[in-house]
N, C-alpha and C positions, 0 to 999 in steps of 0.2 A: 403597809403590806403591799408587796409587788403584785401587779396584775399580769397574769399569763395571757399572752396574745393567742387568740383562737384561730387566727388566719393571717396570711400575708397578702398585701395588695401587690399584685404582679401585673406589670404592663407588658403587652406584646407589641413590638415594633416590627411591622411587616414591610419588606421592600419588594415592589413589583416592577418589572422592567417595562418601560413604555415602548410599545411596538406599533408599527403601522398596521400590521395584520391582526393585532390582538384587541386591545381595548379601543372602543369607539371614541371618537373625538368628544362626544358629550360627556364621557366619563372623566375627561381631563378637566372639564369646567365645573361639573357638579355630579353629585350622586343622584342617579335616576331611580326612583321608586325604592325597592328593597334590594338593590344590587350591592351585596356585601360579600365579604369573605367570612366564613364561619370557621372558627378555630375550636378544637377540643384538646385540652391538655390531658395527657396520658401519664399516669404514675408508672415509674419503673418497678414498683413493688406490688406484691399481692396483699390483700387484706389479711392480716395475721389471724383474724378470728375465723374467716370463712375460707381462706386459702383461694380466693377468687379475685378477679380483676377489680381494682378500685374504680368506682364510677368516675367517668370522665367529667371534666368541667368545661362547659360550652359557653362561648360568647361570640358576638359578631364584631368583626373588625371594620371600622369606618375609615374612609379616606380623610387624611389630615393635611397632606402636603403633596405637591406635585411639581416636577420640573421637566425639562426636555427629555431626560433619560429615564426617570423612574417616578413611581407614585408610592407614597408612604401611607400605610394603614396602621391604626392603633386599636387595641382592645384591652380592657382592664378586667382582671380576674380577682376574685376573692378566693384565695387558695387556703384550705384548712391546713393547719400546721401538721396534722397527721397524714397529709396526702402523700408525703414522701417526695423523693426527687422526681422531677419531670423528665421522662425518658423519651417522649415522642409527642408530636402534635398531629391530630387529624385535621385535614383541611377540606372544605367544600367551597366551590366557586358558584356564587349566586348571580354572577353576571351572565349576559347572553353570549359572550365570546370567551374563548380561551385566554388565559393570562399566563405570563411567565413569572413564576415565583422565584425570586433570587435568594432571599434569606429571611429568617425570623430571629429576633433577639428578645428573650424574656428577661426583664429587669425587675428587681425588687427582692431578690433572695439574699439572705445573710451572707452567703459565700460568693456573691457576685453574680453577674449575668450568665444566662445559659444561651448558647448559640446553636442555631440549626442552619446549615448551608443546604439549600434546597435545589436551586438551579434546574428547575423542571417546569414543564407546561402543565397547567391544571385546566381540565376541560369543564365546561359548564355542567352544573348539577343535573340539568335535564337531559344531557347527553350521556354522562357516565355517573350514575347514582352512587357508585362505590366511593367512599371517602379515601382521599389520598393520605398516606402516612409518611411522615418525615421524622427521622430519629435525630437526637441531638448529636453534636459533633464528636462525642466520645465513642471510641471504637471498642468493639468487643469480639473476641473469638466466640464461636457458638456456645462453648461450655461455660463461658463467663457472662453470658447474656443475663441481665437482671430478670428475675422471675416474671415480673409484670410485662415484659416485652417479648418473651419467647414466642407466644402465639402470634403476635403481630409480625415478628420477624419471619416466621414460617409461612404465614398467610400471604405476605407481600411477595415472597418468592413464588408461591403457587400461582398467584395472579399473573406474574410476569411470564410464567411458562405457558399459560393458556392451556387449552384442551386439544390443540392440534386440529381443530375443525373450523370451517367457515372462512370467508374471505376477510382479510384484514382491512380495516379502515384507517384513514390517515391519522385519526386521533388515538388509535390503539397504542398500547405499550407492550405488546406481546413479542417475545423472542422465541423463535422456534426454527427448526432446520428443514431444508428442502434441497433437492438436487437442482442442477442448472438445466431446467426444462423450459426456459423462456428466452433462449438465445435465438431460436428460429421462429419463423412466423408462417407456418404452412397454410393457414387460413387465407392469407393474402396472396401467396404464390407458393406452389409446391417446391419451386426452386429455392425457397428460403428455409426449407427444412434442414435442420442441423442435428447432430447427435445430442442426446441427453447426456450430460456429463455428471457422473456420480451415481453410485448405487449399482454399478455393474463391474464385472472383471474386465470388460473390454474398454470401458471409459471411466476409470477411477478418478475421483475429484473431491476436493473439500466441499463442504456444504455451505449453502447460502442461507440468508434469512427467508423464512417461509412467508409467502404472500397470500396463498390460498385462493388465487384467482380461478375462474372457471377454466375448464379444459377445452382444448381446440376441438372444433367440429370435424376437422380433417383427420386429426390424429390425437386421440385422448391422452397420449403420453406427454403432450405438450400443454403448457399453460398459454392462455390467450395473452396477447400483447396490446389489447385495445384500450386498456385503462389509461387515464390521463397521466399518471405517474406511477412509479413502482413504490410499493409500500416499504417504509422503514419505520421502526418504532418512533413515536413522536419526539422523544428527547434525543434521538440520533440525527435529526434533521439539521441542516445548516442553520446557524444563527443568521439573522436578517442581513447583517453587514456582509456576510459571506455569500448569502443567497443572491443578493443584488448583483454580485459579480459573477456568480457561477451557478445559478439555478438551472434546472433542467431545460426550461423553456428558452432561457437566454443562450445557454451553451448550444442547444440544438439550432436555434435561429441563427446564431453566429456562423455555424458551419454551413447551414443552408444558404445564408446570405452570400457567402463566398462562392458556393456552387452556382447559385442563381446568377450572380453577377458575372461569373466566368462563362456561363452558358451564353450570355449576351455577347461575349467577346469571341469565344471559341466555339466553333461548330463541331469540332472533333474532340471528344473527351480523351482520346488517346494521343492527341497531338503533342509531340515532344518539343524540345528547344532547338532553335536553329543554330545557336552559337553559345559559347561560354559568356559572351558579353550580355546576352539576354538573361542568363542565369544570374550574373552579377547585378543586373538592373533589378530583377525581381527581389533579390536579397536586400539591396540597398534602398530601393524606392517602392517596391510593391506594384500591384496592378492599379491603374487608374480606373475607378468604377465609373460606369456610364451614368449620365444624369438621370436616366430612367429609373435607377434603383432608389427605392424609398429610403430617404435619409434617416427615418425613424428606426430603421432596422440596424443602423450602424453603431448604436450606442456602445455595445460590448466591444466591437472591433476598435472603435476610436479610443476607448479607455485602456484596453488590454493589449492590443496589437497595432499601435499607430503606424508602425513601419509598413504594415501590409495594406494600409488604406491610402496612400499617396501613390560443452556438449559432452558428449560426456560418456564415461563408463567407469566401472569400478575395478578395473584391472590395473596392473602396474605399467601398462603401455611400454613394455620393454622393446628395445630396438631388435629387429626391424619392425616397422609399423605394419599392423595387420588389422583388418576389419573383423569384428566378431559376428557379423551378420551371415546368414546362410548363403554359401557360395552358389548353391544350385539356383537360388532366386536372384541374387544380386550380382553374381559374377565373382571372379577370383578375388580373394581377400588381401593379397599382397599390395602394399602401397607402391606407387610409382616413384616415390621419393627415395632415391637410392643413396647409399653411402657416399658414392662419388660426388653426387650433386651437393651434398652437405659439406663434405670434407674439403671441397675446393673453395669454400667460402668462409670457413671458421679459422680466421687468422690466429696463429699462436697455439693451435691445438692440432694434434696429429690425427686423432680418431674421433668418431662420433661418441664412442663410449667415454672417452676422456672428457669431452665437452659436457656430456650428461652428468658425469660424476661431479664435475665442478660447478654444476647448476648454471651452465651457460646457454643451454638450449631450452626454448619455450615453445609451446604449441597451442594454437587455437584450433580446436577439433570439433567440427560440425559434420563429420563424415557419417558415422553410424546413426546419429540422431535424424539427419535430414534425408539420407539415402532412400529409406522406405517411402518417402513422400514425393520423390522426384517424378515418378510416372504419373501420380495423381495430379500434381501441380501442373505438369506439362500438358494435361488435357484441357486446362483452362486457358482463356484468351489473354494474350498480352502479359504473360509472366512465364518464368522458367525457374529451374532449380537444379543444383548439383549438390552432392555431398562434397565437403571441402575440408582440407587440412592446410594450415599455414604454420611454418616454422620460423622462429626468430632466434637471433644470436645476441647475447648480452655483451656489448662491447666494453672495452676498458674505460670508456667515458661514462658508462652506466646507462647507455641508451640501447633500445632494442632495434636491431637491424633485421628487416624481413629478408629471409633467405630464399624461400620457395613456397609456392602455392600449388596444391594439388586439387584439381576438380574432377569429380567422377560422376558419370551417368551409368546407372545400373543397366542390366539387361532389360530392354523394353520391347515386348513382342518379338519380332524377328531381328531386332537390332542387338548386336552384342554389347557387352560392357565397353564404355569409352572412358578412359582416364588420361589425363595430361598434366604435366607439371609446367609451371611458369616461373621464371626467375628474372631478376632485374637484368636489363640488357642495354646495350649501347646502340645497336642498330634499330632503325625506325620501326620496322614491322614487329619485332619481338618486344620492343618497348611499349608499343600500343597494346599488344596482347597482354603484357604484364599489367598495364593500367586497367584493361577490361577485367582481367582476373581479380584484381583488387576490388573492383566495383562489385563483383559477385560476392566476394568474401565480406565486404563491408555491409552489403544487404543482409547476408546471413547473420552477421553479428548484430546489426540493428534489430532484426527480427527477434533474435534470441533475447536481446536486452529488453525490448518492450514487452514481449509476450511472457517471458519466463523470469528474467531477473527482476523486472518491475511488477508486472501484473501478478504473476503466479506467486512469487516469493515474498512480496511485501503488501499485497492487497488480498488476493484470493485466500491464501492460507491463514491470514490473520482473522478473517471474518468468523470462523468457528470459535476463536478465542473471545471475540466480542460477545457472541451469543451465549456461550457457556458461562462467561463471567457474570452476565446479567441474570441468567437462569439459576445459578447455583451459589453465588456469593452475595450475601446481603450487603446493602449499602453501608452497614456499620462494620463490615468485615475489614480488617486492616489490609488484606491483599486486594480487595476490591478497590480501596482508596489508592493503592499503589499502582494498579494497572489502569484504572479508568482514564487518566489524562492521556495515556499513550493510544487509547482506542477511539479517541474523539473523531467523529465524522467518517469513520471507516465504512460503516454500512451505507451511509448516504452517497459517498463517492463511488462505492462499488455498484450501487443501484444505478447511478447515473451512467457508469461504464456499461452496464448491461443494456441500458436504453440506447446509448448513442455510439459508444466506441467499439465494443466487442460483439455486438449483435450481428445477425445476418445482414450483409450490405451496410454495416456500420463503417466508421472511419478506418478501422484496422483492415477489414476485408477489402475496402476500396483502394487502399494505398500500400499494403504490404504484400510481399511475394507469396505468402502462404494463402492469401485470399480466403476462400470458404473453409479451408482446413486450419485456420489460425488457432481457434480454440481447441480443436481436436488435438493439435500438436501440444498444447499446454497440458492436456490430459496425459499424453505420453510422457512428457517431462516430469509431471507429478508422480507418475507410476515408477519411472526408472531412476529419477535423479533426486527427488526431494526426500529428505529425512530430517526430522526435527533436531537431532543432536549435532547436525552439521551446519545449522543456521547461525550459531554464534560465530563471531569473527575469528577467534583463534583457531577453532576446529576447522572452519572453512579454509583458512589459509594453509593449514597443515594438510588437509585433505587434497587440496589442489597442488600441493608441492611448492607453494609459494613461501613456506616457512617450515622450520623444524624446531622442535622443543629444545631450549637451551636455558638452563637455570641461571646462567651467568649473564644472559642478555636481558635488555629492557623488555618488560612484559613477559619474560620467560620464553621468548621466541626469537630466532635468528631468521631474518628475512632473506629470501633468495635474491631480491632486488632491493638494494638499500634505499634508493629514491623511488618509493612506491607510495604516492600520496594517500591512496585509499587505506593502505595498511598503516602507514606512519601516523596519520591523523586519527584514523579509525580506532586503533588500539588505545590511544589516549582516552577517547570517548568511552570505549568498552570498559576500560579499567575504572573510569569514574562512575559509570552506571553500576558496575558490579560492586564497587565499594559501598555505594549508597544502598543498594539492595541488600548487601551483606549486613550492614548496620541495622537496617530496618527489620529484616527477617530474624536476626539473632535477638533483637529486643522483644519481639512478640512470641518467638518460639525458642526459649532457652534450652529446650531438650527435644530430641527426636520424638519422644512419646507424644508430645503435644501435637506435632504434625500428623502423626498417624491416627490420632484420635479426633482430629478436626473433621467433622462429618461434611461440612460445606466444602472445605478445601479438597478432600478426597473425591467427593462427588463431582466437583469442577474438573479435576484432572481426568477422572474416568470418562466424563462426558466429552471432553475435548478429544480423547482418543477413540472412543467407541461410537460417537455420534458425529461430532464435527469433522473428524478425520476417519470416519468409520471404515472407509475402503482400505485403510492402511492400519487398522486397529491391531492386527496380529503381528506387525513387524517387531522384530526383537530389539530394535534400537531405541524404542521409546524409553525415556528415563523412568525409573521408579520414583515415587514420591514418599520417602520414608525419613529423610534426614534434612537438616538445615541446608547442607550442600546441595542436595537434590533440588530443593525449592529455590535456592539462590540461582542455580544454573538455569532453571526453567524460566524464572521471572526475568533474569538478565537477558536471556535469548529473545523472549517476546518483546521486551522493551527495546532492545537493539534493533530488531527487525522492523518494529513499527516506527522508530525514530531515525537513527543515523543511517541505517541501511536504506530505508525508503528515501530519505533525503538525498543520499548519494545517487540513487537511480532515477530520481524524478527531477529535482530542481535545476540540474545542469543540462537538461535535455535540449533546450534551445541553444545553449552555448555549444553543445556538441553537434547538433543536427540542424540548426536553423539554416545554415548554408548547406543545402542538401547533398551536394557532391561529396561532402565529408562523410555523411551518413545516409546514403540512399536507402530507402525502405524496400525497393524492388529493383531487380535487374530484369528487364522485359524481354531480352533476346538472348539466344544461345551464343556461346563463343563462336567467332567466325571460322575457327579451324575445326569445329565439330561437324563432321560429315559435310564439308563445304562443297558448294557448287562452284563452277568456274566463274559464273557471273557474280555470286556473292563474295567470293574471295577477292576478285579484282576490285569490287566496290570498296572492300575494307582496305586493301593495299593503297588504293588511290585516294580514298577519303576516310582515313581512320578516325578522325575527330567526329565525323558524322555518325559513324558506327557507335562510338561511345555515347554521343548525345541521344541516339535512338534507344540505347540500352537503359539510360537514366529514366526515372519516373517521368510521366507526362506532366504537362504544365498544370493541369488541375490537381493531379496527385501531389506534386511538389508544393503547390500553394496550400492545399488542405493540410499537409503535414506540417508546414511551417506555422500555419495558424494554430493547429492543435498543440504543437510542442510549445509554442509561446504561451498559450493558455495554461497548459499543465505546469510550466515552469514558473508561473506567476505566484507570488506570495500574497495570501489573503491579508487584509488589514487587521483581522482579529487572530492572526497566526499566534499560536502559543509555542514557545521555545523551551527546549529541554532545560529543566532546572530553573526556569524563570519565575514561576508562580508557585507559592507554597499552598498546599491543600489546607483549608481552614482547620480541619481536625488535627493536623500535625502541629499547629501552633500551640495547642493545648497540652501537648506532651513534650516536656523539656528535652528528653533524650532524642526524640525524633526531630524536633525543631533544630537542634544542634547538628544532627546528621545531615539534614537537608541543607542547612547553611553551609556546611562543609562541601557538599555536593555542588551547590551553587557557586561557591568560591573556586572550586577546582575547575569548573567549566569556564569561568571567566579567565582563569590562568591559561587554560588551553586555547581559548579564543584569542588571547593576546599574543603579541609578537615574541619571538625568541624561544618558544617552548621546544620546538623541534630543531632549534639551531639554525633555522632558515627563515625566520620571521613569517611563518605561514599561519594564517588564521584558521580556526576550526572550520570555517565555512568553505574551505576548498577541498572537502572530501569529494573527489570527483570521479574516481575510477570504479565504476561498476564492474562486475566480473562474471565469469562463467564458472559453474561448479564442476570441477574436474579434479583428477588426481594423477599421480604416477611419477615415474622416473623423469619424464619430461614434464616440468611444471606447466600449468595452464593459466591463462589470464584472459580478461576481456578487454576489448577496445584497444588492442596494441597498435593498430594502424593509425590511431588518432590519440596521441598523448598530449593533453593540453597542459601547458605550464601552470604551476600553482600560483595564482595571483589573487590579490584581494578583490578583483572584479569578478572572479568566478565564485558565485555564491550558491552553496547548497543549502544553507540555512540550518540553524539549530532547532530543528522542528521536533516538537514533542509528540505530536499525534502522527497517525499513519499517513495522513493525506494532505492537510492544509488545503490550499486551492488546487494543488496538483493531484493527478490521479494515480 
């Protein structure tokens, strides 16, 4: 007679990452006292008799094996046969330090092992008595959640949301929203007071992760900045290998070291360059640091930057060009760029209208965006500003020829509006004026790129998606699994930016022409320019006039410029991402009704709009979330923004701007023909090169920017690349596994030679851009078009940040 087994012997194999800051060294050699991991198996089912949770089964896991990278623990359970399927494990850490739990495997079931991918920090029991819950790798929509796991699923999300009270500690896992009230530091100096961004009509802005720090003594609308570091939820912090290269202390000390060392060489922080030979020497060899500088401070610089240590509007912009700003405040709206100036240079076309109709004229427009800030910026020391427009002509060779630059100063006090056009010239004086005008435009474009294309569009606006995803989507939700890899490190790098880069007197304010108004300008851009439905690449290109819909063309778009690397390469990546997302979404949501009834998904999208981007919650362009197409478009846009778009704006920065005359961050002096004095004009005519050198960034500014751009352009050793690593839960679903493998294969095809017919690898998506539209197409960085070569690497970056900001 056969004997029925009453239980299964199940072994739990636990992998813990070995970290310098986690387990103590004595834990590597032996178990000390009662330091264990306590595991509780949770059934996915309810007791059929009582309709209540089945009692968990608890055991202690003991260390069994260790190596340089991880420590293995084991626990053995006697699991009753009527326990049902294990759906989750509760974990307690009895060690005195936090540990990083990688994964758990349960072995001994008739149907094979059960896997749990954890990838999370577990705090000591005495610090956080709440047990951590980890679900198995099987994904469920909320309505499909097994009855025994529903309460755990709900409670885990409640815990992650917090109660909105108190100051967050470094070991917390709370995700909540707040305004940008920590960029200024009025307690240190009232001159460091900056506007609070977000929560007002005057300064609308996306929300950041709440820290709950105490309020300023000087002004209670600000948070104090005196804490050692800015809070991010523990699992959002850098991994150790990344942190050693780019943690807050190291990055800050690296910048400070540059400044301190330069202070020993330079007595004048505004000192410019004497000659272009000096600039070339800085770029090729860097500054020689004096022997008095502590060599221990140079670790980051030696490893990361060794070279240094030896606009927009929504109109159709029809010709003639006109400003939309109030003429009573800013002066006459008519542009100084006349028909005659343009038509004399567009070879092969009779009229401006003809050239526009044939998509041969392009414009870089920073006129109306910057003009309201000209008078403010000019009140500051050693900087200046104009509103600017630059027109380009697309030649038969497919290159962009600059035709004319217009610089405008609005009415300021008793001074009338000043506007002047500059064109390429053969005589010496006008040629140098043209070069100076280009310097101003390049500074305008560099500022827009860093503040808006990079920070605002790929960092700042993404943070609410990170927060909402963790607050509203369970870790067992399929969409959480799809989004999570793209959102890696976003909160940490943004927090670092608030500490070092974008804060009052941070790197941006010290080196860019906008100075103290830098972040305020990004609020204006968010208010007037940013809308979610234009962040996807096809819509962006169409909106800026860089493409038109064409069902017969590749990707369904006909480009205005055929050799446009950002569009050529980017559309390949966009299509690959969208196909992967389409396969994924259609598998889990075979009908629209499932999307509409998914409570977590709907709460997520509602919170993104009403809290994360609450200042724009009433905008009509927000997509609905009712159909598969709606969800596919939303997820593809987020994934694109956080991966390829960010990669394009970040990782080529040193290639573009390392030699700073190509991309100056500031033009320090007015044009010599603006209200010139006799002495000033004679100085320019006699020594025009000196005038240009004095307009360039100072030596300290140039060196600091070179340092920062090199640091931001650096790839972390633990960089994750788009489509490279499969999420463990996807391997357990044959349909999703095949879809991911197709995605991975397509990306390898794109990265290989010959796909675009030019042997261009994916990694040369280099051309960031300006969001504009109209009859005159707009583009970014037209004055510096870098050839697409294998050495120009933007990286197949999956997350929003990598080591770059």
